[in-house]
C-alpha positions in Angstrom: 140.1 113.0 205.7 140.7 109.4 205.9 138.1 108.6 203.4 139.9 110.5 200.7 143.3 108.8 201.3 143.5 105.2 200.2 144.7 102.6 202.6 148.1 100.9 202.5 146.6 97.5 201.5 144.6 99.1 198.7 147.8 100.6 197.3 149.6 97.3 197.4 146.7 95.3 195.9 146.3 98.0 193.2 150.0 97.9 192.4 150.0 94.1 192.3 146.9 94.1 190.0 148.4 96.8 187.8 151.7 94.8 187.6 149.8 91.6 186.8 147.7 93.4 184.1 150.9 95.0 182.8 152.7 91.7 182.6 149.8 89.9 180.9 149.4 92.8 178.4 153.2 92.9 177.8 153.4 89.1 177.3 150.3 88.6 175.2 148.9 91.9 173.8 151.7 94.4 173.2 153.8 92.2 170.9 150.9 91.4 168.6 149.7 95.0 168.8 153.2 96.3 168.1 153.7 93.7 165.4 150.4 94.7 163.8 151.3 98.4 164.0 154.7 97.6 162.5 153.0 95.7 159.6 150.5 98.5 159.2 153.4 101.0 159.0 155.2 98.9 156.5 152.1 98.4 154.3 151.5 102.2 154.4 155.1 102.8 153.5 154.9 100.3 150.7 151.7 101.9 149.4 153.3 105.3 149.5 156.3 104.0 147.7 154.1 102.3 145.1 152.2 105.6 144.7 155.5 107.4 144.2 156.6 104.7 141.7 153.3 105.0 139.9 153.6 108.8 139.8 157.1 108.5 138.3 155.9 105.9 135.8 153.0 108.1 134.8 155.4 111.0 134.3 157.7 108.8 132.3 154.8 107.4 130.2 153.4 110.9 129.7 156.8 112.1 128.5 157.0 109.0 126.2 153.5 109.7 124.9 154.4 113.3 124.2 157.5 112.1 122.4 155.5 109.6 120.4 152.9 112.3 119.5 155.7 114.7 118.4 157.3 111.9 116.3 153.9 111.1 114.8 153.3 114.7 113.9 156.7 114.9 112.3 156.0 111.7 110.4 152.6 113.0 109.3 154.2 116.3 108.2 156.8 114.4 106.3 154.2 112.2 104.6 152.1 115.3 103.7 155.2 117.0 102.3 156.1 114.0 100.2 152.5 113.8 98.9 152.5 117.4 98.0 155.9 117.0 96.3 154.6 114.0 94.4 151.5 115.9 93.4 153.6 118.8 92.1 155.9 116.4 90.2 152.9 114.6 88.7 151.3 117.9 87.7 154.6 119.2 86.2 155.1 115.9 84.4 151.5 116.0 83.0 152.0 119.6 81.9 155.3 118.7 80.2 153.7 115.7 78.5 150.7 117.8 77.4 153.0 120.5 76.0 155.0 117.8 74.1 151.8 116.3 72.7 150.5 119.8 71.8 153.7 120.5 70.0 153.5 117.2 68.2 149.9 117.9 67.1 150.8 121.4 66.0 153.8 120.1 64.0 151.6 117.4 62.4 149.0 120.0 61.6 151.7 122.3 60.0 153.0 119.4 58.0 149.4 118.5 56.9 148.8 122.1 55.9 152.0 122.3 54.0 151.2 119.1 52.1 147.7 120.3 51.3 149.1 123.7 50.2 151.6 122.0 47.9 148.8 119.8 46.5 146.6 122.9 45.9 149.5 124.8 44.3 150.2 121.8 42.1 146.6 121.4 41.1 146.4 125.2 40.4 149.5 124.9 38.2 147.9 122.0 36.3 144.7 124.0 35.9 146.7 127.0 34.7 148.6 124.8 32.2 145.3 123.3 31.1 143.7 126.7 30.7 146.7 128.1 28.9 146.6 125.1 26.5 142.8 125.6 26.0 143.3 129.4 25.4 146.1 128.7 22.9 143.9 126.1 21.2 141.0 128.6 20.9 143.4 131.3 19.6 144.7 129.0 17.0 141.1 127.9 16.0 140.0 131.4 15.3 143.1 132.3 13.4 143.1 135.7 14.5 145.3 138.2 12.8 145.4 141.2 15.1 146.9 141.4 18.6 143.9 143.2 20.1 141.6 140.4 19.2 144.0 137.9 20.8 144.2 139.9 24.0 140.4 140.3 24.2 140.0 136.5 23.7 142.5 135.7 26.5 140.9 138.2 28.9 137.4 136.7 28.1 138.7 133.2 28.7 140.3 134.2 32.0 137.1 135.8 33.2 135.1 132.7 32.3 137.5 130.4 34.3 136.8 130.4 38.1 139.8 129.5 40.2 139.2 127.7 43.5 
């Protein structure tokens, strides 16, 4: 059984070797390793914080984008409404202007018709006067004595004359 149990010297030399390795590792390796681990932990924490900040910034930018899009839609709708209103006012104004022009043209045509009618009536009166004078002249030329002959002559003269 002795082979399974270490000797007293082996235990002491193992303890001294372990202490020496522990001292060397503590003096030269653990501080840099712990420092590196602390730096790594800090860089991971900073990266996580940067990711959180980026996520918050993205949320804020997305909200701003949605707000800008909503404002753009409102502005677009406002511009479209103004354009429609302007179109309607232009159409209404054009209709009113066309109605005024049509009324002016109708009134001008009525005045022209009245003038031509008066001219035609005056010409007709002149022709009637001329015809009456001609008839009277013919009657006097024939020196008719009876009324029936005068009437027949007047009717014949009226039939011969064509009024326009």
